[in-house]
Each structure stands twice: as C-alpha cells, then as structure tokens.
N, C-alpha and C positions, 0 to 999 in steps of 0.2 A: 784724198791727198797725203799724201806722205811727206818726210822730211826735205827736200826742194824743193817740192808744191809752197811749202810752207815757210820755207827759205825765198820767195821767191816775192809772196804775196808778201811778207814781212819788207824787203826791202824797196819793192813797190812804194807802199805803205808813207813805209816811212822818209819816205827818199834818201837812202844808204846802199853803199855799192853790197852784193849780196853776199861776199867774204865777210863782211862787220854783223850781215843779218843773219848768219849761219853761225858765226863766232856769240850774237850774240844770245840766240839761240843752247847752243853746245851748254854754255853757261845757264841758262833757266834749267835744263834738264839735269845737269851736274846737281848741283845745286839740291833742284828734286832729290833725286837722287840718293846724295848724300846726308840730308834729313833721315828720309827713310833706313836709310841703313842703323843711322842711331836712333831709330827709331818713335822721331818727331814725328809728327800731324806736320805735315802744310798747307794751309787752307787762302785759297784766291778768291775773294769776296767775290760774290754774284756768278765764278766758274764752276766751284768745285773743292775737292777737299782729297789728296789723297795720305793713306794712311800703309799701316804693314797690319797684316793677319797674320794668325800663327795657325798649321793645321797641322792636327797633329797625326801621326804615322797611325799607317794601318798594315791589314793584312790584307794585296791584290793578288792578282793572277798575270802571269804575261804570256800577252794573247796569242802572241806566234806560238809557243809551245804549252803552255797552258799549267804551267808550273808554280802554285802557291808562290812568291817572297815579300819581302814584309818593304813595308813602301817607307821612306824616310818622314820625319817631320821634320814640316821647313815655314819656311814662313811669303805670303808671296803680296805684292802692293794688290790697292787696293784700289779703286775712283770713286766720286759717288756724287754725283753730279751736284751744283748749286741752283739756288733758285729763279736765279735770274740764265741761264741756262737750260735749262725746262721751262721757264714759259718762251724763250727765242724757241726752240724746238717744236712749241703745239701754242703757237702762235698761224 
C-alpha cells in the first residue's frame, strides 16, 4: 500500500473527498517528522512509537572502488510496533 492507496482508503472510510484525505495524511506525516527533528518521541496508542536513533561514525569501504572512507555520524528514524498492532498481525 502506498500513499495514494492510503488516501483512497481514508477517503472512503471517512466519506470525505480524496483531496481532504490526502491533506490529512500530509498533516499527520509532517507533524511526526517535525517532532522527530526536535528529537521528540511520537507515540500512537496501540499502533506504535516513532523515535530517533543516533548512529556513530565508522570507517567503511566504497563498494565501487574499494577505497576506505569515513561514514559520518547520523540520526535515523525508528518505528517500534505497539501491542495493538502486534496483536492484529498475529491473530
């Protein structure tokens, strides 16, 4: 399922136009992104939690030419499924 499919499902279930549904999805993803940029945790009850994980820098190898290179430290988004989502997947 991609964003367009999700928009169609939301529009049909909420009985709203697809344009409004797409807008709501954009608002939700923007709010989550902005919170993660501020290093805040986003928890949606029974669905899951979005957090930011920090990866330290390390020495790697360029796969094209085999040269050694330094990979910089970075922050990555992490999603951890909640109990409700896990239960729904395992029924």
